[in-house]
CHARMM-style PDB file with segment names, atoms N, HN, CA, C and O in Angstrom:
ATOM      1  N   MET     1     -19.429  20.938 -37.565  1.00  0.00      PROA
ATOM      2  CA  MET     1     -19.529  22.204 -38.920  1.00  0.00      PROA
ATOM      3  C   MET     1     -21.039  22.898 -38.399  1.00  0.00      PROA
ATOM      4  O   MET     1     -21.326  24.005 -38.854  1.00  0.00      PROA
ATOM      5  N   ARG     2     -21.676  22.442 -37.755  1.00  0.00      PROA
ATOM      6  HN  ARG     2     -21.442  21.543 -37.386  1.00  0.00      PROA
ATOM      7  CA  ARG     2     -23.184  23.247 -37.378  1.00  0.00      PROA
ATOM      8  C   ARG     2     -22.884  24.498 -36.593  1.00  0.00      PROA
ATOM      9  O   ARG     2     -23.397  25.594 -36.817  1.00  0.00      PROA
ATOM     10  N   GLY     3     -21.849  24.182 -35.487  1.00  0.00      PROA
ATOM     11  HN  GLY     3     -21.432  23.291 -35.305  1.00  0.00      PROA
ATOM     12  CA  GLY     3     -21.647  25.451 -34.676  1.00  0.00      PROA
ATOM     13  C   GLY     3     -21.141  26.399 -35.178  1.00  0.00      PROA
ATOM     14  O   GLY     3     -21.465  27.503 -34.740  1.00  0.00      PROA
ATOM     15  N   LYS     4     -20.299  26.320 -36.125  1.00  0.00      PROA
ATOM     16  HN  LYS     4     -20.036  25.423 -36.481  1.00  0.00      PROA
ATOM     17  CA  LYS     4     -19.304  27.410 -36.959  1.00  0.00      PROA
ATOM     18  C   LYS     4     -20.475  27.745 -37.862  1.00  0.00      PROA
ATOM     19  O   LYS     4     -20.755  28.942 -37.795  1.00  0.00      PROA
ATOM     20  N   LEU     5     -21.328  26.970 -38.779  1.00  0.00      PROA
ATOM     21  HN  LEU     5     -21.100  25.998 -38.833  1.00  0.00      PROA
ATOM     22  CA  LEU     5     -22.380  27.699 -39.574  1.00  0.00      PROA
ATOM     23  C   LEU     5     -23.525  28.501 -38.682  1.00  0.00      PROA
ATOM     24  O   LEU     5     -24.153  29.418 -39.212  1.00  0.00      PROA
ATOM     25  N   GLU     6     -23.736  28.172 -37.499  1.00  0.00      PROA
ATOM     26  HN  GLU     6     -23.226  27.427 -37.069  1.00  0.00      PROA
ATOM     27  CA  GLU     6     -24.895  28.974 -36.648  1.00  0.00      PROA
ATOM     28  C   GLU     6     -24.147  30.128 -36.052  1.00  0.00      PROA
ATOM     29  O   GLU     6     -24.757  30.868 -35.281  1.00  0.00      PROA
ATOM     30  N   THR     7     -22.760  30.380 -36.357  1.00  0.00      PROA
ATOM     31  HN  THR     7     -22.264  29.779 -36.983  1.00  0.00      PROA
ATOM     32  CA  THR     7     -22.204  31.634 -35.204  1.00  0.00      PROA
ATOM     33  C   THR     7     -21.820  32.171 -36.710  1.00  0.00      PROA
ATOM     34  O   THR     7     -22.209  33.338 -36.666  1.00  0.00      PROA
ATOM     35  N   ASP     8     -21.378  31.996 -37.760  1.00  0.00      PROA
ATOM     36  HN  ASP     8     -21.063  31.048 -37.797  1.00  0.00      PROA
ATOM     37  CA  ASP     8     -21.082  32.649 -38.762  1.00  0.00      PROA
ATOM     38  C   ASP     8     -21.947  33.026 -40.057  1.00  0.00      PROA
ATOM     39  O   ASP     8     -21.636  33.787 -40.974  1.00  0.00      PROA
ATOM     40  N   HSD     9     -23.399  32.101 -39.834  1.00  0.00      PROA
ATOM     41  HN  HSD     9     -23.651  31.482 -39.090  1.00  0.00      PROA
ATOM     42  CA  HSD     9     -23.900  32.384 -41.240  1.00  0.00      PROA
ATOM     43  C   HSD     9     -25.712  32.018 -40.985  1.00  0.00      PROA
ATOM     44  O   HSD     9     -26.520  31.543 -41.783  1.00  0.00      PROA
ATOM     45  N   PHE    10     -25.866  32.390 -39.787  1.00  0.00      PROA
ATOM     46  HN  PHE    10     -25.210  32.776 -39.138  1.00  0.00      PROA
ATOM     47  CA  PHE    10     -27.107  32.139 -39.133  1.00  0.00      PROA
ATOM     48  C   PHE    10     -28.453  32.748 -40.156  1.00  0.00      PROA
ATOM     49  O   PHE    10     -28.387  33.855 -40.691  1.00  0.00      PROA
ATOM     50  N   GLY    11     -29.153  32.205 -40.245  1.00  0.00      PROA
ATOM     51  HN  GLY    11     -29.206  31.306 -39.811  1.00  0.00      PROA
ATOM     52  CA  GLY    11     -30.314  32.534 -41.251  1.00  0.00      PROA
ATOM     53  C   GLY    11     -29.755  32.280 -42.849  1.00  0.00      PROA
ATOM     54  O   GLY    11     -30.478  32.883 -43.642  1.00  0.00      PROA
ATOM     55  N   LYS    12     -29.000  31.773 -43.298  1.00  0.00      PROA
ATOM     56  HN  LYS    12     -28.413  31.284 -42.653  1.00  0.00      PROA
ATOM     57  CA  LYS    12     -28.597  31.687 -44.529  1.00  0.00      PROA
ATOM     58  C   LYS    12     -28.992  29.838 -44.851  1.00  0.00      PROA
ATOM     59  O   LYS    12     -29.361  29.063 -43.969  1.00  0.00      PROA
ATOM     60  N   TRP    13     -28.854  29.593 -45.841  1.00  0.00      PROA
ATOM     61  HN  TRP    13     -28.554  30.223 -46.557  1.00  0.00      PROA
ATOM     62  CA  TRP    13     -29.670  28.309 -46.487  1.00  0.00      PROA
ATOM     63  C   TRP    13     -28.329  27.140 -46.807  1.00  0.00      PROA
ATOM     64  O   TRP    13     -27.447  27.528 -47.573  1.00  0.00      PROA
ATOM     65  N   VAL    14     -28.235  25.947 -46.298  1.00  0.00      PROA
ATOM     66  HN  VAL    14     -28.952  25.632 -45.675  1.00  0.00      PROA
ATOM     67  CA  VAL    14     -27.017  25.142 -46.882  1.00  0.00      PROA
ATOM     68  C   VAL    14     -27.905  23.688 -47.646  1.00  0.00      PROA
ATOM     69  O   VAL    14     -28.995  23.222 -47.316  1.00  0.00      PROA
ATOM     70  N   ILE    15     -27.077  23.291 -48.619  1.00  0.00      PROA
ATOM     71  HN  ILE    15     -26.191  23.669 -48.888  1.00  0.00      PROA
ATOM     72  CA  ILE    15     -27.197  22.145 -49.248  1.00  0.00      PROA
ATOM     73  C   ILE    15     -26.425  21.177 -48.636  1.00  0.00      PROA
ATOM     74  O   ILE    15     -25.203  21.290 -48.542  1.00  0.00      PROA
ATOM     75  N   VAL    16     -27.199  20.007 -48.112  1.00  0.00      PROA
ATOM     76  HN  VAL    16     -28.191  19.915 -48.189  1.00  0.00      PROA
ATOM     77  CA  VAL    16     -26.178  18.648 -47.940  1.00  0.00      PROA
ATOM     78  C   VAL    16     -26.576  17.801 -48.735  1.00  0.00      PROA
ATOM     79  O   VAL    16     -27.748  17.597 -49.052  1.00  0.00      PROA
ATOM     80  N   HSD    17     -25.381  17.106 -49.211  1.00  0.00      PROA
ATOM     81  HN  HSD    17     -24.429  17.271 -48.954  1.00  0.00      PROA
ATOM     82  CA  HSD    17     -25.929  15.983 -50.293  1.00  0.00      PROA
ATOM     83  C   HSD    17     -24.969  14.665 -49.718  1.00  0.00      PROA
ATOM     84  O   HSD    17     -23.752  14.702 -49.542  1.00  0.00      PROA
ATOM     85  N   GLY    18     -25.843  13.544 -49.491  1.00  0.00      PROA
ATOM     86  HN  GLY    18     -26.832  13.513 -49.635  1.00  0.00      PROA
ATOM     87  CA  GLY    18     -25.361  12.594 -48.692  1.00  0.00      PROA
ATOM     88  C   GLY    18     -24.737  13.192 -47.492  1.00  0.00      PROA
ATOM     89  O   GLY    18     -25.472  13.830 -46.739  1.00  0.00      PROA
ATOM     90  N   GLU    19     -23.355  13.059 -47.185  1.00  0.00      PROA
ATOM     91  HN  GLU    19     -22.759  12.540 -47.797  1.00  0.00      PROA
ATOM     92  CA  GLU    19     -22.905  13.602 -46.098  1.00  0.00      PROA
ATOM     93  C   GLU    19     -21.811  14.927 -45.961  1.00  0.00      PROA
ATOM     94  O   GLU    19     -21.121  15.418 -45.067  1.00  0.00      PROA
ATOM     95  N   ALA    20     -22.049  15.152 -47.194  1.00  0.00      PROA
ATOM     96  HN  ALA    20     -22.609  14.754 -47.920  1.00  0.00      PROA
ATOM     97  CA  ALA    20     -21.133  16.380 -47.557  1.00  0.00      PROA
ATOM     98  C   ALA    20     -21.970  17.587 -47.808  1.00  0.00      PROA
ATOM     99  O   ALA    20     -23.064  17.554 -48.371  1.00  0.00      PROA
ATOM    100  N   PHE    21     -21.254  18.883 -47.252  1.00  0.00      PROA
ATOM    101  HN  PHE    21     -20.365  18.909 -46.795  1.00  0.00      PROA
ATOM    102  CA  PHE    21     -21.830  19.999 -47.827  1.00  0.00      PROA
ATOM    103  C   PHE    21     -21.235  20.886 -48.884  1.00  0.00      PROA
ATOM    104  O   PHE    21     -20.077  21.250 -49.089  1.00  0.00      PROA
ATOM    105  N   VAL    22     -22.436  21.138 -49.528  1.00  0.00      PROA
ATOM    106  HN  VAL    22     -23.377  20.842 -49.362  1.00  0.00      PROA
ATOM    107  CA  VAL    22     -22.484  21.593 -50.713  1.00  0.00      PROA
ATOM    108  C   VAL    22     -22.172  22.914 -51.191  1.00  0.00      PROA
ATOM    109  O   VAL    22     -21.368  23.317 -52.031  1.00  0.00      PROA
ATOM    110  N   GLY    23     -23.264  23.660 -50.219  1.00  0.00      PROA
ATOM    111  HN  GLY    23     -23.917  23.332 -49.537  1.00  0.00      PROA
ATOM    112  CA  GLY    23     -22.787  25.200 -50.289  1.00  0.00      PROA
ATOM    113  C   GLY    23     -23.934  26.117 -49.804  1.00  0.00      PROA
ATOM    114  O   GLY    23     -25.154  25.958 -49.769  1.00  0.00      PROA
ATOM    115  N   LEU    24     -23.151  27.093 -49.458  1.00  0.00      PROA
ATOM    116  HN  LEU    24     -22.160  27.223 -49.486  1.00  0.00      PROA
ATOM    117  CA  LEU    24     -24.360  27.957 -48.744  1.00  0.00      PROA
ATOM    118  C   LEU    24     -24.781  29.388 -49.655  1.00  0.00      PROA
ATOM    119  O   LEU    24     -24.090  29.989 -50.477  1.00  0.00      PROA
ATOM    120  N   TYR    25     -26.096  29.667 -49.208  1.00  0.00      PROA
ATOM    121  HN  TYR    25     -26.658  29.179 -48.540  1.00  0.00      PROA
ATOM    122  CA  TYR    25     -27.096  30.597 -49.913  1.00  0.00      PROA
ATOM    123  C   TYR    25     -27.591  31.501 -49.106  1.00  0.00      PROA
ATOM    124  O   TYR    25     -27.667  31.430 -47.880  1.00  0.00      PROA
ATOM    125  N   ASP    26     -28.011  32.560 -49.966  1.00  0.00      PROA
ATOM    126  HN  ASP    26     -27.949  32.617 -50.962  1.00  0.00      PROA
ATOM    127  CA  ASP    26     -28.826  33.636 -49.148  1.00  0.00      PROA
ATOM    128  C   ASP    26     -30.243  33.303 -49.221  1.00  0.00      PROA
ATOM    129  O   ASP    26     -30.861  34.091 -48.504  1.00  0.00      PROA
ATOM    130  N   THR    27     -31.031  32.447 -49.801  1.00  0.00      PROA
ATOM    131  HN  THR    27     -30.529  31.807 -50.383  1.00  0.00      PROA
ATOM    132  CA  THR    27     -32.297  32.071 -49.804  1.00  0.00      PROA
ATOM    133  C   THR    27     -32.595  30.795 -50.031  1.00  0.00      PROA
ATOM    134  O   THR    27     -31.770  29.964 -50.413  1.00  0.00      PROA
ATOM    135  N   PHE    28     -33.696  30.588 -49.825  1.00  0.00      PROA
ATOM    136  HN  PHE    28     -34.365  31.263 -49.514  1.00  0.00      PROA
ATOM    137  CA  PHE    28     -34.105  29.000 -50.058  1.00  0.00      PROA
ATOM    138  C   PHE    28     -33.887  28.617 -51.567  1.00  0.00      PROA
ATOM    139  O   PHE    28     -33.280  27.649 -52.026  1.00  0.00      PROA
ATOM    140  N   GLU    29     -34.707  29.887 -52.377  1.00  0.00      PROA
ATOM    141  HN  GLU    29     -35.201  30.673 -52.004  1.00  0.00      PROA
ATOM    142  CA  GLU    29     -34.832  29.869 -53.660  1.00  0.00      PROA
ATOM    143  C   GLU    29     -33.520  29.555 -54.540  1.00  0.00      PROA
ATOM    144  O   GLU    29     -33.495  28.703 -55.429  1.00  0.00      PROA
ATOM    145  N   GLU    30     -32.539  30.289 -54.199  1.00  0.00      PROA
ATOM    146  HN  GLU    30     -32.559  30.981 -53.477  1.00  0.00      PROA
ATOM    147  CA  GLU    30     -31.237  30.113 -54.930  1.00  0.00      PROA
ATOM    148  C   GLU    30     -30.487  28.818 -54.467  1.00  0.00      PROA
ATOM    149  O   GLU    30     -29.736  28.263 -55.269  1.00  0.00      PROA
ATOM    150  N   ALA    31     -30.702  28.192 -52.903  1.00  0.00      PROA
ATOM    151  HN  ALA    31     -31.312  28.643 -52.251  1.00  0.00      PROA
ATOM    152  CA  ALA    31     -30.483  26.956 -52.819  1.00  0.00      PROA
ATOM    153  C   ALA    31     -31.096  25.662 -53.585  1.00  0.00      PROA
ATOM    154  O   ALA    31     -30.445  24.714 -54.025  1.00  0.00      PROA
ATOM    155  N   ALA    32     -32.334  25.825 -53.634  1.00  0.00      PROA
ATOM    156  HN  ALA    32     -32.863  26.596 -53.277  1.00  0.00      PROA
ATOM    157  CA  ALA    32     -33.194  25.144 -54.520  1.00  0.00      PROA
ATOM    158  C   ALA    32     -32.939  25.032 -55.829  1.00  0.00      PROA
ATOM    159  O   ALA    32     -32.893  23.971 -56.450  1.00  0.00      PROA
ATOM    160  N   GLU    33     -32.801  25.930 -56.190  1.00  0.00      PROA
ATOM    161  HN  GLU    33     -32.838  26.792 -55.686  1.00  0.00      PROA
ATOM    162  CA  GLU    33     -32.247  26.310 -58.049  1.00  0.00      PROA
ATOM    163  C   GLU    33     -31.139  25.566 -58.318  1.00  0.00      PROA
ATOM    164  O   GLU    33     -31.042  24.904 -59.352  1.00  0.00      PROA
ATOM    165  N   TYR    34     -30.071  25.627 -57.259  1.00  0.00      PROA
ATOM    166  HN  TYR    34     -30.150  26.164 -56.419  1.00  0.00      PROA
ATOM    167  CA  TYR    34     -28.506  25.117 -57.797  1.00  0.00      PROA
ATOM    168  C   TYR    34     -28.715  23.546 -57.380  1.00  0.00      PROA
ATOM    169  O   TYR    34     -28.034  22.739 -58.013  1.00  0.00      PROA
ATOM    170  N   ALA    35     -29.674  22.998 -56.283  1.00  0.00      PROA
ATOM    171  HN  ALA    35     -30.228  23.653 -55.769  1.00  0.00      PROA
ATOM    172  CA  ALA    35     -29.633  21.646 -56.047  1.00  0.00      PROA
ATOM    173  C   ALA    35     -30.510  20.888 -57.111  1.00  0.00      PROA
ATOM    174  O   ALA    35     -30.197  19.754 -57.472  1.00  0.00      PROA
ATOM    175  N   VAL    36     -31.636  21.553 -57.614  1.00  0.00      PROA
ATOM    176  HN  VAL    36     -31.891  22.475 -57.321  1.00  0.00      PROA
ATOM    177  CA  VAL    36     -32.123  20.948 -58.468  1.00  0.00      PROA
ATOM    178  C   VAL    36     -31.448  20.601 -60.045  1.00  0.00      PROA
ATOM    179  O   VAL    36     -31.487  19.600 -60.760  1.00  0.00      PROA
ATOM    180  N   GLU    37     -30.885  21.815 -60.174  1.00  0.00      PROA
ATOM    181  HN  GLU    37     -30.854  22.629 -59.594  1.00  0.00      PROA
ATOM    182  CA  GLU    37     -29.607  21.802 -61.501  1.00  0.00      PROA
ATOM    183  C   GLU    37     -28.538  20.857 -61.145  1.00  0.00      PROA
ATOM    184  O   GLU    37     -28.226  20.134 -62.091  1.00  0.00      PROA
ATOM    185  N   ARG    38     -27.971  20.678 -60.200  1.00  0.00      PROA
ATOM    186  HN  ARG    38     -28.225  21.265 -59.431  1.00  0.00      PROA
ATOM    187  CA  ARG    38     -26.960  19.591 -59.809  1.00  0.00      PROA
ATOM    188  C   ARG    38     -27.192  18.128 -59.573  1.00  0.00      PROA
ATOM    189  O   ARG    38     -26.446  17.228 -59.958  1.00  0.00      PROA
ATOM    190  N   PHE    39     -28.369  17.982 -58.860  1.00  0.00      PROA
ATOM    191  HN  PHE    39     -28.975  18.713 -58.547  1.00  0.00      PROA
ATOM    192  CA  PHE    39     -28.518  16.839 -58.263  1.00  0.00      PROA
ATOM    193  C   PHE    39     -30.097  16.093 -59.075  1.00  0.00      PROA
ATOM    194  O   PHE    39     -30.332  14.885 -59.117  1.00  0.00      PROA
ATOM    195  N   GLY    40     -30.964  17.156 -59.627  1.00  0.00      PROA
ATOM    196  HN  GLY    40     -30.773  18.137 -59.593  1.00  0.00      PROA
ATOM    197  CA  GLY    40     -32.242  16.687 -60.140  1.00  0.00      PROA
ATOM    198  C   GLY    40     -33.203  16.670 -58.788  1.00  0.00      PROA
ATOM    199  O   GLY    40     -33.427  17.529 -57.935  1.00  0.00      PROA
ATOM    200  N   ARG    41     -33.597  15.525 -58.942  1.00  0.00      PROA
ATOM    201  HN  ARG    41     -33.415  14.827 -59.634  1.00  0.00      PROA
ATOM    202  CA  ARG    41     -34.505  15.329 -57.854  1.00  0.00      PROA
ATOM    203  C   ARG    41     -34.079  14.755 -56.414  1.00  0.00      PROA
ATOM    204  O   ARG    41     -34.858  14.627 -55.470  1.00  0.00      PROA
ATOM    205  N   GLY    42     -32.849  14.463 -56.406  1.00  0.00      PROA
ATOM    206  HN  GLY    42     -32.216  14.567 -57.173  1.00  0.00      PROA
ATOM    207  CA  GLY    42     -32.515  14.331 -55.022  1.00  0.00      PROA
ATOM    208  C   GLY    42     -31.708  13.074 -55.087  1.00  0.00      PROA
ATOM    209  O   GLY    42     -31.406  12.540 -56.154  1.00  0.00      PROA
ATOM    210  N   PRO    43     -31.363  12.614 -53.893  1.00  0.00      PROA
ATOM    211  CA  PRO    43     -31.702  13.018 -52.682  1.00  0.00      PROA
ATOM    212  C   PRO    43     -30.952  14.230 -52.203  1.00  0.00      PROA
ATOM    213  O   PRO    43     -29.772  14.215 -52.552  1.00  0.00      PROA
ATOM    214  N   TYR    44     -31.286  15.177 -51.565  1.00  0.00      PROA
ATOM    215  HN  TYR    44     -32.244  15.189 -51.281  1.00  0.00      PROA
ATOM    216  CA  TYR    44     -30.430  15.983 -50.903  1.00  0.00      PROA
ATOM    217  C   TYR    44     -31.294  17.019 -49.924  1.00  0.00      PROA
ATOM    218  O   TYR    44     -32.491  17.166 -50.171  1.00  0.00      PROA
ATOM    219  N   LEU    45     -30.736  17.677 -48.903  1.00  0.00      PROA
ATOM    220  HN  LEU    45     -29.764  17.557 -48.702  1.00  0.00      PROA
ATOM    221  CA  LEU    45     -31.166  18.267 -47.702  1.00  0.00      PROA
ATOM    222  C   LEU    45     -30.864  19.617 -47.958  1.00  0.00      PROA
ATOM    223  O   LEU    45     -29.693  19.919 -48.188  1.00  0.00      PROA
ATOM    224  N   ILE    46     -31.889  20.612 -47.951  1.00  0.00      PROA
ATOM    225  HN  ILE    46     -32.840  20.366 -47.765  1.00  0.00      PROA
ATOM    226  CA  ILE    46     -31.928  22.057 -48.144  1.00  0.00      PROA
ATOM    227  C   ILE    46     -31.996  22.771 -46.614  1.00  0.00      PROA
ATOM    228  O   ILE    46     -33.156  22.745 -46.204  1.00  0.00      PROA
ATOM    229  N   ARG    47     -31.142  23.346 -45.747  1.00  0.00      PROA
ATOM    230  HN  ARG    47     -30.200  23.367 -46.081  1.00  0.00      PROA
ATOM    231  CA  ARG    47     -32.046  23.538 -44.390  1.00  0.00      PROA
ATOM    232  C   ARG    47     -31.491  24.822 -44.333  1.00  0.00      PROA
ATOM    233  O   ARG    47     -30.497  25.027 -45.030  1.00  0.00      PROA
ATOM    234  N   GLU    48     -32.119  26.093 -43.360  1.00  0.00      PROA
ATOM    235  HN  GLU    48     -32.927  25.926 -42.794  1.00  0.00      PROA
ATOM    236  CA  GLU    48     -31.867  27.157 -42.675  1.00  0.00      PROA
ATOM    237  C   GLU    48     -31.026  26.966 -41.685  1.00  0.00      PROA
ATOM    238  O   GLU    48     -31.461  26.336 -40.722  1.00  0.00      PROA
ATOM    239  N   VAL    49     -29.809  27.384 -41.655  1.00  0.00      PROA
ATOM    240  HN  VAL    49     -29.456  27.896 -42.437  1.00  0.00      PROA
ATOM    241  CA  VAL    49     -29.008  27.417 -40.542  1.00  0.00      PROA
ATOM    242  C   VAL    49     -29.658  28.343 -39.316  1.00  0.00      PROA
ATOM    243  O   VAL    49     -30.058  29.505 -39.388  1.00  0.00      PROA
ATOM    244  N   GLY    50     -29.635  27.553 -38.304  1.00  0.00      PROA
ATOM    245  HN  GLY    50     -29.310  26.609 -38.245  1.00  0.00      PROA
ATOM    246  CA  GLY    50     -30.372  28.168 -37.160  1.00  0.00      PROA
ATOM    247  C   GLY    50     -31.682  27.471 -36.810  1.00  0.00      PROA
ATOM    248  O   GLY    50     -32.002  27.259 -35.640  1.00  0.00      PROA
ATOM    249  N   ALA    51     -32.460  27.105 -37.897  1.00  0.00      PROA
ATOM    250  HN  ALA    51     -32.199  27.277 -38.847  1.00  0.00      PROA
ATOM    251  CA  ALA    51     -33.801  26.559 -37.652  1.00  0.00      PROA
ATOM    252  C   ALA    51     -33.893  25.580 -36.780  1.00  0.00      PROA
ATOM    253  O   ALA    51     -32.936  24.846 -36.536  1.00  0.00      PROA
ATOM    254  N   ALA    52     -35.262  25.440 -36.112  1.00  0.00      PROA
ATOM    255  HN  ALA    52     -36.040  26.036 -36.310  1.00  0.00      PROA
ATOM    256  CA  ALA    52     -35.328  24.324 -35.000  1.00  0.00      PROA
ATOM    257  C   ALA    52     -35.393  22.886 -35.698  1.00  0.00      PROA
ATOM    258  O   ALA    52     -36.046  22.761 -36.734  1.00  0.00      PROA
ATOM    259  N   PRO    53     -34.790  21.916 -35.194  1.00  0.00      PROA
ATOM    260  CA  PRO    53     -35.052  20.888 -35.684  1.00  0.00      PROA
ATOM    261  C   PRO    53     -36.356  20.169 -36.007  1.00  0.00      PROA
ATOM    262  O   PRO    53     -37.229  20.131 -35.140  1.00  0.00      PROA
ATOM    263  N   ILE    54     -36.508  19.721 -36.937  1.00  0.00      PROA
ATOM    264  HN  ILE    54     -35.798  19.752 -37.641  1.00  0.00      PROA
ATOM    265  CA  ILE    54     -37.457  19.086 -37.965  1.00  0.00      PROA
ATOM    266  C   ILE    54     -37.985  17.491 -37.174  1.00  0.00      PROA
ATOM    267  O   ILE    54     -37.107  16.774 -36.694  1.00  0.00      PROA
ATOM    268  N   THR    55     -39.013  17.190 -37.127  1.00  0.00      PROA
ATOM    269  HN  THR    55     -39.726  17.772 -37.517  1.00  0.00      PROA
ATOM    270  CA  THR    55     -39.436  15.751 -36.798  1.00  0.00      PROA
ATOM    271  C   THR    55     -40.089  15.186 -38.165  1.00  0.00      PROA
ATOM    272  O   THR    55     -40.957  15.730 -38.848  1.00  0.00      PROA
ATOM    273  N   LEU    56     -39.595  14.244 -38.330  1.00  0.00      PROA
ATOM    274  HN  LEU    56     -38.890  13.802 -37.775  1.00  0.00      PROA
ATOM    275  CA  LEU    56     -40.293  13.331 -39.526  1.00  0.00      PROA
ATOM    276  C   LEU    56     -41.438  12.181 -38.921  1.00  0.00      PROA
ATOM    277  O   LEU    56     -41.352  11.498 -37.900  1.00  0.00      PROA
ATOM    278  N   PRO    57     -42.486  12.232 -39.901  1.00  0.00      PROA
ATOM    279  CA  PRO    57     -43.332  10.999 -39.431  1.00  0.00      PROA
ATOM    280  C   PRO    57     -42.740   9.407 -39.756  1.00  0.00      PROA
ATOM    281  O   PRO    57     -42.005   9.187 -40.719  1.00  0.00      PROA
ATOM    282  N   ALA    58     -43.118   8.495 -38.932  1.00  0.00      PROA
ATOM    283  HN  ALA    58     -43.715   8.674 -38.150  1.00  0.00      PROA
ATOM    284  CA  ALA    58     -42.464   7.342 -38.616  1.00  0.00      PROA
ATOM    285  C   ALA    58     -42.708   6.771 -40.531  1.00  0.00      PROA
ATOM    286  O   ALA    58     -41.783   6.125 -41.024  1.00  0.00      PROA
ATOM    287  N   SER    59     -43.611   6.997 -41.167  1.00  0.00      PROA
ATOM    288  HN  SER    59     -44.363   7.521 -40.767  1.00  0.00      PROA
ATOM    289  CA  SER    59     -43.735   6.527 -42.390  1.00  0.00      PROA
ATOM    290  C   SER    59     -42.406   6.951 -43.096  1.00  0.00      PROA
ATOM    291  O   SER    59     -41.679   6.096 -43.601  1.00  0.00      PROA
ATOM    292  N   VAL    60     -42.142   8.094 -43.122  1.00  0.00      PROA
ATOM    293  HN  VAL    60     -42.732   8.789 -42.712  1.00  0.00      PROA
ATOM    294  CA  VAL    60     -41.075   8.807 -43.953  1.00  0.00      PROA
ATOM    295  C   VAL    60     -39.970   8.128 -43.685  1.00  0.00      PROA
ATOM    296  O   VAL    60     -39.288   7.590 -44.558  1.00  0.00      PROA
ATOM    297  N   LEU    61     -39.645   8.098 -42.108  1.00  0.00      PROA
ATOM    298  HN  LEU    61     -40.200   8.534 -41.400  1.00  0.00      PROA
ATOM    299  CA  LEU    61     -38.398   7.511 -41.398  1.00  0.00      PROA
ATOM    300  C   LEU    61     -38.048   5.964 -42.132  1.00  0.00      PROA
ATOM    301  O   LEU    61     -37.057   5.498 -42.695  1.00  0.00      PROA
ATOM    302  N   TYR    62     -39.599   5.386 -41.757  1.00  0.00      PROA
ATOM    303  HN  TYR    62     -40.404   5.765 -41.300  1.00  0.00      PROA
ATOM    304  CA  TYR    62     -39.174   3.833 -42.494  1.00  0.00      PROA
ATOM    305  C   TYR    62     -38.986   3.729 -43.896  1.00  0.00      PROA
ATOM    306  O   TYR    62     -38.444   2.732 -44.373  1.00  0.00      PROA
ATOM    307  N   ASN    63     -39.369   4.635 -44.573  1.00  0.00      PROA
ATOM    308  HN  ASN    63     -39.809   5.445 -44.186  1.00  0.00      PROA
ATOM    309  CA  ASN    63     -39.206   4.856 -46.219  1.00  0.00      PROA
ATOM    310  C   ASN    63     -37.645   5.219 -46.525  1.00  0.00      PROA
ATOM    311  O   ASN    63     -37.179   4.876 -47.612  1.00  0.00      PROA
ATOM    312  N   LEU    64     -36.716   6.008 -45.442  1.00  0.00      PROA
ATOM    313  HN  LEU    64     -37.094   6.286 -44.559  1.00  0.00      PROA
ATOM    314  CA  LEU    64     -35.465   6.589 -45.822  1.00  0.00      PROA
ATOM    315  C   LEU    64     -34.982   5.178 -45.679  1.00  0.00      PROA
ATOM    316  O   LEU    64     -34.426   4.637 -46.635  1.00  0.00      PROA
ATOM    317  N   VAL    65     -35.155   4.574 -44.587  1.00  0.00      PROA
ATOM    318  HN  VAL    65     -35.607   5.014 -43.811  1.00  0.00      PROA
ATOM    319  CA  VAL    65     -34.414   3.251 -43.847  1.00  0.00      PROA
ATOM    320  C   VAL    65     -34.757   2.141 -44.835  1.00  0.00      PROA
ATOM    321  O   VAL    65     -33.794   1.376 -44.876  1.00  0.00      PROA
ATOM    322  N   ALA    66     -35.609   1.788 -45.545  1.00  0.00      PROA
ATOM    323  HN  ALA    66     -36.392   2.409 -45.513  1.00  0.00      PROA
ATOM    324  CA  ALA    66     -35.719   0.984 -46.399  1.00  0.00      PROA
ATOM    325  C   ALA    66     -35.033   1.307 -47.639  1.00  0.00      PROA
ATOM    326  O   ALA    66     -34.231   0.491 -48.091  1.00  0.00      PROA
ATOM    327  N   THR    67     -35.244   2.344 -48.209  1.00  0.00      PROA
ATOM    328  HN  THR    67     -35.897   3.007 -47.842  1.00  0.00      PROA
ATOM    329  CA  THR    67     -34.620   2.934 -48.951  1.00  0.00      PROA
ATOM    330  C   THR    67     -32.901   2.720 -49.184  1.00  0.00      PROA
ATOM    331  O   THR    67     -32.441   2.228 -50.215  1.00  0.00      PROA
ATOM    332  N   SER    68     -32.295   3.058 -48.346  1.00  0.00      PROA
ATOM    333  HN  SER    68     -32.669   3.457 -47.509  1.00  0.00      PROA
ATOM    334  CA  SER    68     -30.947   2.987 -47.698  1.00  0.00      PROA
ATOM    335  C   SER    68     -30.622   1.550 -47.541  1.00  0.00      PROA
ATOM    336  O   SER    68     -29.513   1.242 -47.977  1.00  0.00      PROA
ATOM    337  N   ALA    69     -31.060   0.959 -47.218  1.00  0.00      PROA
ATOM    338  HN  ALA    69     -31.962   1.209 -46.864  1.00  0.00      PROA
ATOM    339  CA  ALA    69     -30.839  -0.791 -46.810  1.00  0.00      PROA
ATOM    340  C   ALA    69     -30.806  -1.491 -48.261  1.00  0.00      PROA
ATOM    341  O   ALA    69     -30.003  -2.407 -48.432  1.00  0.00      PROA
ATOM    342  N   SER    70     -31.777  -1.030 -49.462  1.00  0.00      PROA
ATOM    343  HN  SER    70     -32.429  -0.286 -49.323  1.00  0.00      PROA
ATOM    344  CA  SER    70     -31.629  -1.665 -50.655  1.00  0.00      PROA
ATOM    345  C   SER    70     -30.667  -1.440 -51.165  1.00  0.00      PROA
ATOM    346  O   SER    70     -30.237  -2.296 -51.938  1.00  0.00      PROA
ATOM    347  N   LYS    71     -29.962  -0.292 -50.979  1.00  0.00      PROA
ATOM    348  HN  LYS    71     -30.312   0.404 -50.351  1.00  0.00      PROA
ATOM    349  CA  LYS    71     -29.120  -0.018 -52.042  1.00  0.00      PROA
ATOM    350  C   LYS    71     -27.514  -0.729 -52.172  1.00  0.00      PROA
ATOM    351  OT1 LYS    71     -26.795  -0.459 -53.134  1.00  0.00      PROA
TER     352      LYS     71
END
């Protein structure tokens, strides 16, 4: 899906919840407003299409893995 989004919607904002694509938005603010309205505090991911990958600190990654394992 990434290639298609980058070709057709570069610079737009997407919401991903779990492994599901939720929607496409013109601004971060629009995406955030919808995400909070629908999912509350999360978890969800809001990313700009075509933005460089981000690197998370090990402490954040550990917390994500530990949280996932406890479910």
